[in-house]
N, C-alpha and C positions, 0 to 999 in steps of 0.2 A: 533469595539467600540474604538474610538480614546481616549476617556477619561479614559479608564480602566487602562492602565499602564503608559500612558504619564501623566506628571504633578502629579505624586504621592505625591510629596512634598507639592503641593497645598492642597490636601485633608488632609494630615497630619497637615498642618498649620491651616486649618479650624477647625479640631477637637481640636487641642491644644488651640486655641483662645476661642472656645466655652466653653471648660472645664475650662479655666483660668478665664472666666467671672463669674463663679459660686462663687469662694471665694471672688472675688472683690465685687460682689453684696451683699454677706453675710456681709462683713465688713462694707459696706456702709449702709446697713439696720440697723445694730447694732448701728452704729455711729449716724444715724438719730434718732433712737428710744431713745438712751440715752441722746442726746443733747436736743431733744424736751421735754423729760420728765423733765430734769433739768430746762430748760427755762420756762416751764409752771408752775412748782412748784415755781420758783423765781417770776414769774408774779403774781400768786395767793397770795404769801406771801406779795408782795409789795402792791397789791390791798387791802389787809385786814389789813395792818399795818398803824397805824396813828402816825405821829410825830408832836409834839407840841412845840411851843416856851415856854419860861418860863412864859410869861404873860398869854398865852392860858392855860397852865397847871394849873395856879392858879385859873382860873375860875371854878365854880362848874359845868358848862354846859359841860366841857370837858369830864366828866365821861360818858356822853351820846353818845360820838362819838366813835364808835367801829364797826368793821365789814365793809361790803361794804357800799358805799355811800347811797344807797337807805335805807338800814337798819338804818344808822345813821340819815338820814333825818327824818324817821318816829319816831325815838327815841327822836327827838328834839334837834339835834346838831345845833349850831349857823351857820348862812349862811357864815360868813367869814372863818370859819374852813372848811366848805364844799367846798368853792371855792378853798382854798389852796390845799385841798386833791384832788379835781377834776383835777387841773393842774398837780399834781404829778402822778395821775393815767394815764393821757394822755401821759406823758413822759414815763411811764413804758410800756404802750401799744406800743408806737413808738419804744422803745428800743427792745421790744420783736419781732416786725416786722423786725427790722434791724438785729437782731440775726438770724432770720430764713433766711433772704436773704444772710447773710454772710455764714451760714451753707451750703446752697445749692450751693453757689459759690465755697466754699471750696471743696465740694463733686464733683462738676463738674471738678475742677482742678485735684483732686485726680483720678477721672475716666480717664481723659485724660492721666495723668502721669502713672497710674498703669495698664491701659488696652490698650488704643489706641497706645501709643508710643511703648510698647513692641510688639504689634501686627504688627505695621508697620516695626519695626526693624527686627523682625523675618521673615516677608515677603520679605524684601529687601535682607537679608542674604540668604534666601532660593532661591530667584531668581538668585542671583550672583553665588551661588554654582551650581545651575542647569545649568546656561550658561557655567560655567567653565567645568563641567562634560560633557556636550554635545559637547563642542569644543574639549575636549580631546578624546572623544569616536569616533568622526568623524574628523580626521585630514584632512587638505587640501591635495588634490591629486596633482600629478605633473602637470596635465593639468590645474587645477585651479590656481596653482602658476604661470604658464606661462601666463594665461589669465589675471591675475591681473596686470602683469607688461607690457603687451602689450595694446595698445589702442584698443578700441572696433572696430573702423573702420580703416582699413589700407588705408593710403593715397597712391594714385598712382602718381608716378612722371612722368610727361610728359615732354619730352625734348622740349625746345623752339627752334624754327627755327632761 
């Protein structure tokens, strides 16, 4: 069994990286959960909040504008106030989508930085240490040293007449 004792560092590296993935994924899942909860609460607050200008606030119909747009429309909210609120809601939804995209981009960068880069670094260090240990365990023999300094094919010198 060639794999049994040879490259033991590789198996240790695999185990280490798999176990290192667990805390990285736990932190990422918690970050996703907390950030999405905050963003959805902010979105629902924005969608249910109405902001009026001074002239709109002075109108008696402004009291009927509350809650989501459909609820305000059925309560008799004026169309100009509904149009202004619809534009603000669209901006809030677009901002929510942008926040989600930024969150997943950030998490991808964190995954690369906290899991992939350490994995590659440890693999390279293990490979370098393995090569050094192997070369120290099997030093070059005297025959190998001579063969490295001599050309592979000996040229024969033929005297010219």
